C-alpha positions, 0 to 999 in steps of 0.5 A: 220505041226504047221506053216502050221495050224496056216496060215490056221486059218489065212487065214480062218479068213481074208476070212470070212471078205473077201468072201462077197467082192469077190462074190459082185465084185471080176474080173478074170484075163481072160488072164490067164487060169489054164485050157486051154492047148492053154495058155501053149504054148503062152505068155499071152496078159496081166499080172497082178502084185499087189501094196500094199501101204498106198496111202495117207502117206509121202512114198505111195505119192511117190510110186504110180506116179512112179509105174504107170509111171514105168508099162506105161514105161514098155508097151510102150518099145517094147523091153520088155515083147514083145506082153505082157502088163503089168498090176497093181492092186493097193489096199490100205493098209490104214496103217492097218495091217488087211486092208493090209491082206484083200487087199493081199488075193484081190490081189491073187483072181486076180492072180498076178504073183508078189506083189510090196509093202508094205511100213509097216513092219507090214503089209509085216510080215503078208502077207509074210505068204500069199505070201509064201503059194501061191507062189508069189514073194514079192517085198517089200520097208519094212525096218525090218531087221527081215524080213528074206529071210529063214522065208519068201522065196518069200519076196525080199527087193528092198530098203535097210535093216534098218540093214545097216542104224542101223549100219551107225548110230552105225558108226556115234556115234563111230566116234564122240566118244559117248558112250551113246544114248536115242532111240526114236521110234514108238513100231512097228515092224519097230521100235522094230526091228530096234533099236533092231539092233542098240543095237547090232550094238553100242555094237560092238563099245563099246557104248550102248542105255541107254534107249529105249524111245517107243511110241505106233503107233498113239501116242498122242501130250501129250505122246509125251510131257511126254516122251520128258521131261522124257528123258531130265531129263537122263544123255545122250543127244544123240537122235536117232529118228526112227519113222513114217515120217508122224507124226515124226516132231511133236517130234522136235516142242516139243523138242524145247519147252523144250529146247532140240534143244539148244547146248550140244544136238545131234539129229540123224534121221533115213530115214523118215526125209529126206523122209518128206522133200525131198517130201514136196513142200515146207517147211516153215521157222518154220518147218527147224528152228524147225530141225536145226542141226539135223543130218539124214540119206538118202538112197543114190542113184547116179546121173545120166542122167535117174534121171535127165530125171525121175525128170524132168517128175515127174510132168507130171506122174499120181497120183502126189500130190506133186511137189517133191518126195523122194527116195522111188519113185526110188526104186518103179520105179525100182522094176516095171522094175525088175519085167518086166525083170524078166518076160520078162526072163521068157517068153523067157526061154518058161516059162507059167503062171499057177495057180493050186488049193492050196492042204492045202485048198481043205479041206475046200471046203464044208466051206461057206468061199470058200478058193478055189478061191486062187490059187498057181502060180505054176512058183512061184519059177522059177520066184523068182530065176530069180529076184534074180539072176538078175543085172542090173542097174536102177535109184538106181543104180546097183540092184543085191541081196546077199544072204539073197536077200538084195541089194548087195549096201547099201549106204546113204547119212549123211545129216545136217540140216542148214539154209534153207536146206540140206547139205551132210556132207558124205557118208555111205556104206557097204563097206567102211563105212563113208566117203566125197568120194561117194560111186560109186568111194569107190566101185572102190577102195580096201575096207577100213572101218579102223578107220583112213578111216572114215572121214565126213565134219563138222557138225552144231549142234543144237545151231548153233555150229560146236564144236562137242557136248560132248553127256552128262551131268549130270542128272536134276533128282536130283540124284547126282553121287554116289561115293564108298569110302573104309573106311580104318582101315590102313593107314588112309592118303590115305582116311578116315572118316571126320566129315567135310561136305563131310565125308571123306578126304585124299590124293585120296579125294584131288585128285579126287576134284582137278580133278573134279575142272579143268572139264569145268562142274559141277559133283554134287556128294556124297560120301558113305563110304564102309566098316564098319570101323572095318578092311579093306573092300574088294577092288575088292567087291567095284569095283564089285559094281560098276559094278552092278550099285550099285554106279556110281564110286569108289574113293580111293586107288584102285589098276588097275589090268587086272580083274577089267578092264574087268568089270570097267573103270579106269581113268588114274592112278594118283599114281604110285604103284606095290608090293614090299617085305618088311622084318625085318632087323638086323645090320651086325656086324664088321668083321676083315675079311671085308677087304677081302669081296671087291672081290670074292674068284675067283677074288682074284686067278685071281688077285694074279695069274696075279700079279706073272705072271706079275713080272715073265714077267718082270723078265725075260724081264729085267734080261739080261739088269737091274742088279737089277733083277740079282744076286743069285737065292734066290735074284732074287725070291725075287726080283720077289715077291717083284716087282709084289706085290709093284706095287699094290701101285705103290711102286716098286723101280726097274727101267725097262730098257728094252722097252719090260718090259716098255711095259708090265708095262705100261699095268699093272699099268693101270689094278692096277689102276682100281682094286685099285680104285673099291677095294677102293669103294667097301670096302668103300660101304661095311663098311659105308653103308651096315651094314644091312641085311636079309634072304630075298633077294626078291620074288624069295627066299621069295617064295622058302622059307616055311615061312608065308608071311603077307598080308594087309587085303583087298589088291589085293596082296592077290589073287595075290599071290595065283593065279600068284604065286602059294603061299599056302593060309596056308602061308598068314597072313592078317594084320589088322592094323599097329601095326600088321605090326611092330609086325608081322615083329618083331615076325619072323616066330618062334615068330608066325609073318611072315618072309616078308610082301607084299605089294604096294609101296605107303603103304610101303613107308608110313609104313617105313617113319612112323617107322624111316626106321628101315624095308627096302624092298628087291629085286625089285619092281615085279609088275607095276601098278597104282592107279585109279578112278573106273567108269561104263564101258564106263562113259564119266567121266572116260576120262574126268577126265583122261585128268583132272589128266594129267593137275593135274601132269603137272602144279604140283599140284599132287606133292603138294597134295602127299606133303600135306599128305605123308611124304617126308623122304623117306627111302631106297626103296632097301636094297642092300645086302653085295654080290650085292657090292662084285666084281667078275671076270666077271666084270674085265675079260677084263682088264686081257685079255688085259695084258695077251695078252700084256705079250705074245706079249713081250715074243715072241719078246723077245725069238725070239731075244735070239734065233737069238742071240743063233745061232750066239753064239753056234759055237766055235773059227774056229781055234778049228774047223779047227785043230780038225779032220773032225769027232770029229768036227761033234761029238762036234757040234751035242753034242752043238746042242743039248744042252739046257745048251747053250741057258740057257747060252746065256740067262744068259748073261749081254746083254753088255757081249753077244754083246761084244762076238758077236762082237769079233766072227764076227771080228774072222771070218772075219780075218780068211776069209781074211787069208784064200784067201791069201794063194793059193794052190800048182800045181804039177809038 
């Protein structure tokens, strides 16, 4: 209701001026009637459409001839609007919002079914309210992104939306790697809203508009001079110029005088510049000299025979003022044809053109304004639906609208001005981004907007160089870089106050100055101490103040952490860092049982068991062959033990005679060699190196304890222990000086000190070196990070300094600076505990498995052989068996087969003796068989 009241008030205001003109000379469309029933059943002879634009303008001079030519072509084509003539009613808005509104009302009084134009976004905003009320579709050339179809349902844009142009510029900025731009624009609806979209588009590329330089519409030359002079003092050197085509070239004249068209500057112009150049009869050399190196965007229209025919006919069109035309002429021509095609479908579908009174204006009939002359187009909604649903091909290519009533294919030519003309270096489309391939070809391929797929030909920049400009310089406004430096109390070798010209000194300062010297441009800067000098400042606060623009950068021992990288940009780390644990240590007194430490208890047990096992196996294998392994049981037991343990020193005097025994001994001696070597190395390490120990073994044991922990004042370790490792704040002690480092560690938790200190590795190494290594770090470094210089987000200096730091590292300068400030007498960074050098079974079980397998194989072979011999040795002599009765023989054989004593007897016999018995038995058996064969049986009588 409130919106309707506002629109009514607007109409009342304008009609107060317009009504006299309407009374004096207004004409009505005699062919379209709102009351005649006969008009509802047939096509009208004439249909009026309106055209609103500024005739005497760069864009208007191309639009008017194109519209007139399109109307003539439509009326000459018998296949379109058969029996109905299209009539265009033109109104010159004269670049005035007020006059444009009056013109729009005059068009509505003539009962037009559609309106073409205007090109001005400001006028389009105003008259969109009028066409919404009267339901007349408005096919506009206004490019303002805020002209939304949701607010203005009867607004239909027939040219590319500036929304896409701003995203094309953002892609250009990102393609060349620039992070900051300065936007120069006219402060009207089109300029202001377009630059707003540009800011959003750049933000998605992690870039930004560092300054918005707005000009009032119709700004004087002195205002332009002042604006350019002010932006020339700023840091960014990439200028986006989004102004009106009628006055835009005057910017470059002043920029040339200020030296802003020289090397190092970047100028990107929106479609206004190609519109000026394309529609000019000829561009003189002086004008072209002003804009050398400028990159501009132009509406992309594909080459076609229709376009070539249109160009060849241009000079014979009515109303032509210049011999050339810009892209708006093509859009205007297509717009008229779009209306004609829609009307043709409208009439073919049985549509009729009727108008009726506006109910919201009926109450004012008693007024002298006579608002009842404004009529509502009854079929406006239906015609709008036909327009938005059309899909035709015109001079500008495919014409089809999306759900937001924008052209479905938005594309631009990327132009580079060089010499006496324009050079196309690529294209941009909302389908595939930047490319050197025409959009028509890309539309036939899958969409690909990845960074690797973005390509342009080389551009020639101001100053006639093809080298990409850096896009920024240090501002010429006399303000050096403001650098915050932590005023440290501890470890002043890294950074500290100085009486010299710079006011600071230290390792970090020397690294920064060396990196600055490698840059190809000067960097004026001033150091500002951060802190009171009584205690270390909070490094989180330093970083936060840089992010809040209180400082331009921060130089010092600043750790790169995840939270900090969210608000600032860091350079490449110039020193590796990480958190470690420092503990007090005490000397371990020598122990009479130190020789047992190299092996764990389990290792000692398994090793001893294997010595006995191997000795027993060798005794079994050698007992039958080797006389040294025979004798009384007591002697044999002593031999087993002696042989077993003497192999540890390779001092066994017993020789092995059997092949299987030697096979086992070969593997066992190899195992003994490895064990001896490992034992010797471990014992040496324990007695000579590991004479220090501590109750804390690393961060895990430190956290699990309840003892207090020391943290350096200002260090990020404080927040890390609380937030990441869940350490209670009651356990943390802030250490404010190096003396407190020593005293806190020496006192220990019982004396009011700490059990350990958690700090960054560079501080710890310097601390240990300064205190003659009487403390040690334990455990491993449990975070990995580094120190870097902090800059504001998207600062280009951070990138250049990162490259310089890498150069310092490669040429050895970084190490030289390190050696200058920090001691080379490093301490052992790891206090290995005795347990770390003790050897456990898990390191040797493979050897024992191999040796055990060798013993098992040898025993299996040996017992198989003994069992075979036992089978041959078991029976008594055949003579005894034959002389005995069968029952007795069977009984003795059964007893003998079940006797384990016989097996032991075979095992215990000497090998030579057993072989002799078996040889004799074999001989006796042969004789017995021979004797039996000689005795012939006596046959019965």
